[in-house]
N, C-alpha and C positions, 0 to 999 in steps of 0.2 A: 387545419386546412387540408382538403383532399387534393392530392396531386392529379393532374390530368393523365388519362390513360395514354400509353405510348402507342403511336401508330406502328405499322410494320417497318417503315423506313427508319423511324427513330429507334426502335428496338434493335434493328440491324446495326445502326451506328454505335449504340451503347454496347452491343456485344463485341464489336471490333475493338473498342477501347478496353473492354474487360479481358479480351484475349491477350492484349498487350501486357496488361497487369499480371495475368496468370502466367505468361511466359517468364516474366521477371521473377515471380515468386518461385517458379519451378527451378530457375537458375540458382537461386539462393538455397533452396532445399537440397540441391545436388552439390552444394559447396562451390559453385562456379561464380565467376565474376559476372554479375547481371549486366547484360548487354542489349542494346537496341541497334538493329541493323536497318539500313535504309538506302535508297538511291540518292546519290549526291545531287545537291541543287546548285553547285557552284558553276561558274562560267565555263570551266573546262569540260563540263558534262552537258552543255546545251548544244543541241544539234538541230539543223533544219531538215525536216523530213520532206524529201522531194516528191514523194508519193502523195502525201496529204497536204503539202504546201503549208505546213505549220511548224512552229518551234516546239520542241519537246525535249524531255530529259533523255540522256544517253543511258548506257548500261553500267557506268561506274558505280560502285557501291562504297558505302562508308559505315562506320559504327560509332556508338557512343556507350562507354562502359563506366560503371560506378567507381571502380578502383583504378582509374586512370586520372591522375591529377589534372591533366589538361581537359578531361571530359566531365569531371565530377559535377561541377556546377550546372553545366548545360544538361547533364543527365537528370539531375534533381529538378530543374525547371521543366523538363519534358514530362517527367512522371507527375509532378504536382499539377501542371496545367491539364494533362490528360485526365487526372482524377477529378479536378474541378469541373471540367466540361461534362464528364460522365455523370457525376453525382448531382451537380447543381443545375445543369442545363438539360441534358438528355433524359435523365431519369425523372425529371419534374415536368418535362415538356415545355420548358421556358427558353427564352432567347436572351442573349446579352451582347452588348456592344464590345468591340475590341478594348475600348477604354475600361469598361466594367470588368472584363476578365483580368486586365492588368491589376486593378485594385483588389480583386478577389484573391490574387496570389502574392501581392506585395506585402511581405512581412519578414521579420528577422528570423533566421534559423535559430532554434533554441540553443542556448549555451554559447552563442557567438554574437558578433556584431555585424554579420553578413546578411544582406537581404537576399531572398530568393530571386527577385528581379529588382533592378534599380530604376529602369525606365520602360516605357511601353514598347520601344523598339525590340527589346529582348523578348517580351511575351508575344509580340506579333510574329517574330521570326520563328519561335517555337511552334506557334499555331500552324504556320506554313509547313514546318517540318512534319507536324503531325498529319497533315494532309497526305504526305508521301508515306510516312511510317504506317499509318492505319488505313491508307487507301480511302480516305474520306475527304470530301470537300469541306471548306470552312463553313459553308452553309448547312451541310449535313450535320455539322457539330453544333449548330444553332448559334454560331457567332456571327454577328452583323457588323456593318460599318456605317459611315455617314450616308444619308440619303442625299443624292445630288442630281436628281433628274426628274423630268416630267414627261407625260405622254398624253396625247389627245387624238381622237378619231373614233371611227365606228368600230369599237371593240368593247365587248362586255366581258368582265372577268369577275372571279370570286376571290376575295382576299379575306382570310380569317373568318369565313362564313358570311361576309357581306358581299352582295352583288353590286358591282360598280359599272355604270355606263360611262365610258370615257368621252362620250360625245356631249355630255351634259354637266361639265364641271367648270364652266366659265373660263376666264383668262388663264388661270393657273394650271388647269389640266390635272391629271392624276399624278400624285407624288409617288414616283417609283421607289419601292422599298429596297433595302440592301439585299434581302433574300427573295429572289423571284422564282425559285424552283417550286415554291408552295402555292403560287398563283394558279388558278384554274382558268384557262382560256376558253370561255364558254361560247363566245360568238365573235367572229372577226369578219368584217366586210370591208376589204381594202384591196387595192391593186398592188401597192408597194409600201415600203417604209422609207421615210426620209429621216435619217439620223443626222443631227447637227451638234457641233461642239458648244454653240453659244445659246444661252437662254434668251438673250435679247432677240435673236432671229426667230426663235420658237414663238416668242410673244407676238412678233410682227406677223408671222404666218398664221398664228392662231386667230389673231384679231381680224385678219383678212379672210378667215375661213378657208384657207388653202386646202386643208384636209377634206373639207366638205365638197368644195368645187372640183377637186381632183381625186376624190375617193382614195385617200391615203392615210397612213398613220404618221404622226409627227412625234419624234422622240428626241430629247435633248439631255445633255449632261452639262456640267459647268467646267469646260476644259477637258482634261483627260477623262475618258469614259471609265465608269466604275465596273466592278465585277458584276454587280446586280444588273446593270444595263446591258453589258455584253452577254450575259446569260439569257436575258429576256430577248434580245435581238436574235440570238442563236435559236432559241425556242420558236420564235415567230417564223424564222426562216425555215427551220426543219419541220415543225409541226403544222404550219399553215402555208408553207411553200411560197412565202412572200419575198420578192426581190428587195434588197436593201441598198439605198443610195446614200452616200456619205457627203455631207456639206461642211467643209472646214475652211479656215483661213488659208490663203495662198502663202504659206511660209513653211519652213522646215518642221515646225512644231505641229502644224495642222496635218502635214503629210505623215508625221509620226503617229498621230491619233488614228489615221486611216490604216496605217501599217499594223498597229496593235490590234485593231478590230479584225482585220483580215488574217494576219499571220500569227498573232500572239506576241507576248513580250518575254524578255529574258527572265524577269522576276517571277513570272507566273507560268513558266514553261511546263511546270508539273501539272497545270490545270488546263492546258491547251485544248484537250478533248472536249471540255465543257464550255469553252469561252470563244474559240476562234470561229470565224465564218468565212471560209475561202471564196465564196461566191459574191461577196460584197463588191460594189463598184464605187469609184470616186466620181461624184458629180461635179464638184467644183470647190473652191474657185481654182481654175487652172491658169497657167501662164498665158495660154491662148486667149482666155477671157479678158485679160488685161488689154490686149490689142483689140479684140472684137468689140468690147464694150467701152473702149476709150477710157481706161482707168489709170493711165500712166501718171496723171497729175496726183493720183491718190497713193502712189508708191511711197513706202516707208523704207529708207535705206537699211540694208542688212547690217547688223552689228557683228562683232567678232564671234559672239556665241552662235548667232544664226549661221554664219559661214562655216564654223566648226561642225555644227549639227547637220548642215546640208551635206558636207563631205562624208560624215558618218553614215547618213541615210543612203546616199548614193552608192555606198560600198556594201550595203546589206546584200546578202546572197540572193534574196528574192527580187532585188531591184537591179543588180549590177548587169544582168544580161537582158533586161527589159528595155527595148529601144524607145518605147513610148515614154517611160519614166525617165530614162537617161536624158531624153530630149527636154523634159520639163525641168530637170535639175540644171541642165546647161542653160536654158532660157532664164531661169531665176538668177543664176550666177551672172549672166550677161546683163540682165536688167539691174542687178545689184540692189534689188528691192523686193518688198513683200506687200501684199494687199489684203486687208481684212474684208470679211463678208459685208460688213456694214458700209463699205465704200460704194456698194451698189445703190445705196440710198441717194447718192448724188444724182441719179437718173430719175428719181421720183420715190416717194416714200413706200409705194407698193410695187415698184418695178420688179423687185425680186420675186414676188408672189404672182404678179400678173404677166410678166414677160420672161424674165431670166429662167426661172425653174421650169415653167411649162414648155418653153422652147427647147431647153437642153434635154429634157426627158423625152419629148416627142421625137427629137432627132437622134436620140440615143448617143449623146455626146458624153460618153463615160471613159474613164481610165480604169484599167484593171491591172 
């Protein structure tokens, strides 16, 4: 079988991993303890950049060496996974899921009863480490994750050589892949993007042709947004200059989803530059909507987890001095309740698409 020729980007990624290997070989040839240096990804090295308004890694450095008992296994995992990604993925032009990479490296070290990795959490963490060590994104290393999103609207894109018109894909829309850097955005005709956490709301708006009537793109995930969706949103924002409005449940978890899209997350602070979108706005549902649209009967009492999460979010550096957001947190606590997006259906099955969203967007009722 003939391997696919590498593109310039794939060749660059392969070379970076090769450089890592060459550095370790050089250490060994010089009689030195082979060592991998990198920026630390732990909580103590996560900072909020006031200038960019995003979470990012600080300046603290760490290392991983072979002749250190505490480092040895992690060092071996790092080298083996880097080798596998270069040889099996980048050099062949193929992609593999996180789960597949785990199985590709899951084997016993010869002469021992010790596995290189015992579960996927280990290989996933090493891949994230490699993003920092080699200055490569997971996507640039051809490693993918589960697809958990859809898109519909007047956008034409190229995916693996296929031209796809996202206005002609029925109820399901376009299934957003895990790796969206490789998509070619050929033609986009929309005024804004409406991103929502719930597929059920996406289906309602799609069936009502909201995107067609309001010249917008609809994008959904299934709960917390994926890296692929965040990257696609960022690309559409930056490359096509499209505003992004976020529609989530009125609860601490919905507010957290908005926070991650806008400011980033602790777990992926090392990838903030490629994933965060500081200009996104929250459309709803807000605590004010509960009163305005008479949704108090649809309130669900906050549980202990909700209350704890609400307190945590209210103390985030980017929220703690924001009067608008502190007012929302205070109102939610006073109401002692949360409201799901679907509660709007009590006003009529298409109330959300015909009244709620058009009114809020027209009157620019956003939170930032």
